[in-house]
Each structure stands twice: as structure tokens, then as C-alpha cells.
C-alpha positions in Angstrom: 198.9 139.3 42.0 197.4 137.1 39.3 199.4 134.2 37.8 199.6 136.1 34.5 202.1 138.6 36.1 204.4 136.0 37.6 208.0 135.8 36.3 209.0 132.8 34.1 211.1 130.3 36.2 210.1 131.8 39.5 208.3 129.5 42.0 205.2 131.1 43.6 202.8 130.0 46.3 199.1 130.0 45.3 197.3 132.3 47.7 193.7 131.9 46.5 191.6 130.7 43.5 188.8 133.0 42.3 185.9 132.5 40.0 182.7 130.4 40.0 182.5 127.2 42.0 182.8 125.0 38.9 186.0 126.9 37.8 187.5 126.5 41.3 186.7 122.8 41.3 188.2 122.3 37.8 191.4 124.1 38.8 191.6 122.1 42.1 191.4 118.9 40.0 194.4 120.1 38.0 196.4 120.6 41.2 195.9 124.3 41.8 195.2 124.5 45.5 195.8 127.3 48.0 199.2 126.9 49.6 200.5 124.8 46.7 203.6 125.7 44.7 203.4 126.8 41.0 206.2 127.7 38.6 205.6 129.4 35.3 207.5 127.6 32.5 206.5 129.9 29.6 204.0 132.7 28.9 202.7 133.6 25.4 200.1 136.3 25.0 198.9 135.9 28.6 198.4 132.1 28.3 200.8 130.3 30.6 202.4 126.8 30.9 203.1 126.0 34.5 204.6 123.2 36.6 202.2 122.3 39.4 202.5 119.1 41.5 205.2 117.6 39.1 202.9 118.1 36.0 203.0 120.6 33.2 199.6 122.3 32.7 198.6 124.9 30.1 196.2 127.6 31.4 194.4 130.2 29.4 194.8 133.9 30.2 191.3 134.0 31.7 191.9 131.1 34.0 195.4 132.4 35.0 193.9 135.7 36.1 191.7 133.8 38.6 194.8 132.2 40.3 196.3 134.6 42.8 200.0 134.1 43.9 
């Protein structure tokens, strides 16, 4: 399921990253890698704030839909 459907406070494992190569590279630089843990801190209108690799990152709805957990 995409990250936009993940429950707030629940830790998930990233299964795959979709999108174009530059989008994948950008997300990898932020710490979103397959097999990594991600926890949704809050979700507002599809946009999410997540904890990934001990950092808080805000991700737009479009980007979050490319992250499968």
C-alpha cells in the first residue's frame, strides 16, 4: 500500500520506491530506501510528515504515493 494509507504512529517497512529515476534518487537521498523503517508522524490532506532514519521529513501526497510500504 502507498505511504499515504499508513496509520499515524505505526512503523512500516518500505517495500519499494516508484516513479522516475530522479524521483527515486531524491527519495533515497532523504533516507527512503527499500527495507528501511518509516513511521508516519502526522498526515494532513494526504501530505505526510514521517520519521525516517532518525529524521523528520515532510513528503507531499504525490511523493508519498510513490513510496510503497
